[in-house]
C-alpha positions in Angstrom: -15.7 22.6 11.6 -12.2 21.8 10.3 -9.4 20.9 12.7 -6.2 21.5 10.8 -3.8 21.9 13.7 -3.6 22.5 17.3 -4.1 26.0 18.6 -1.1 27.6 20.3 -0.9 26.6 24.0 -3.4 23.7 23.6 -3.0 20.0 23.3 -2.3 18.6 19.8 -5.1 16.8 18.0 -5.4 13.1 19.1 -4.4 11.9 15.6 -1.0 13.7 15.7 1.9 11.2 15.9 3.4 8.3 14.1 1.2 5.7 12.4 2.7 2.5 10.9 1.6 -0.5 8.9 1.7 -3.8 10.7 5.0 -4.7 8.9 6.5 -1.3 9.7 7.2 -0.7 6.0 5.1 2.5 5.8 5.4 5.1 8.5 3.2 8.2 8.4 3.8 11.0 10.8 0.9 13.4 11.3 2.5 16.6 12.6 0.8 19.1 14.9 1.1 21.9 12.3 -1.2 20.2 9.8 1.6 18.6 7.8 2.4 14.9 7.3 5.6 13.1 6.3 5.4 9.5 5.0 8.3 7.1 4.8 8.3 3.9 2.8 10.9 1.4 3.6 14.3 3.2 3.7 12.9 6.1 1.6 12.4 8.9 4.1 9.9 11.6 3.2 8.6 9.6 0.3 5.4 11.7 0.5 4.8 15.0 2.2 1.9 17.3 2.3 -0.9 18.8 4.4 -3.9 17.2 6.1 -7.1 18.4 7.6 -9.3 16.5 10.1 -13.1 16.6 10.3 -14.4 14.3 13.0 -12.7 11.0 12.4 -12.0 11.7 8.7 -8.7 13.0 7.3 -8.2 14.7 3.9 -4.7 14.7 2.6 -3.1 16.9 -0.1 0.3 15.8 -1.2 2.8 18.5 -2.1 2.5 17.4 -5.7 -1.2 18.0 -5.6 -2.3 14.3 -5.2 -5.2 13.9 -2.8 -6.2 11.0 -0.6 -8.5 10.3 2.4 -8.4 8.4 5.6 -10.7 7.5 8.5 -9.8 6.5 12.1 -12.0 3.8 13.5 -11.4 2.1 16.8 -7.9 3.6 17.0 -6.9 2.3 13.5 -6.2 4.6 10.5 -7.6 3.4 7.3 -5.8 5.4 4.6 -6.9 4.5 1.1 -5.7 0.9 0.8 -3.4 1.0 3.9 -4.2 0.0 7.4 -2.0 1.9 9.9 -1.6 1.6 13.7 -0.2 3.9 16.3 3.5 3.3 16.6 4.0 0.4 19.1 0.4 -0.8 18.8 0.5 -2.7 15.5 -0.6 -6.4 15.8 2.1 -9.0 15.8 2.1 -12.5 14.3 
C-alpha cells in the first residue's frame, strides 16, 4: 500500500521533515502533502516534485519528470548517491 501523505487529522508520515547532507550543502524537505523541496547551497528550491513512500522506500518524481529513489535505513536517507540525515542529527567531524 502506498503512503503518499498523511490523512487529515492524523500524524504525518515519520519521514516528513528536513533531511540534510553531513556538510549541510543539500537540504531536502519532505512535506506532509507528498511534495518535496530540495535546496543546494544557496539555491533554494533547486529541485521540487512529489514523492511516494512504500515501507522504507521513497520514489521521487521531479516536476521536470526526472525520477529518483531513496531508502531509509537506520534513520538515514540514502537518496541515489546522497546520504542525508535528519536535520540536527548529521555526524560531525
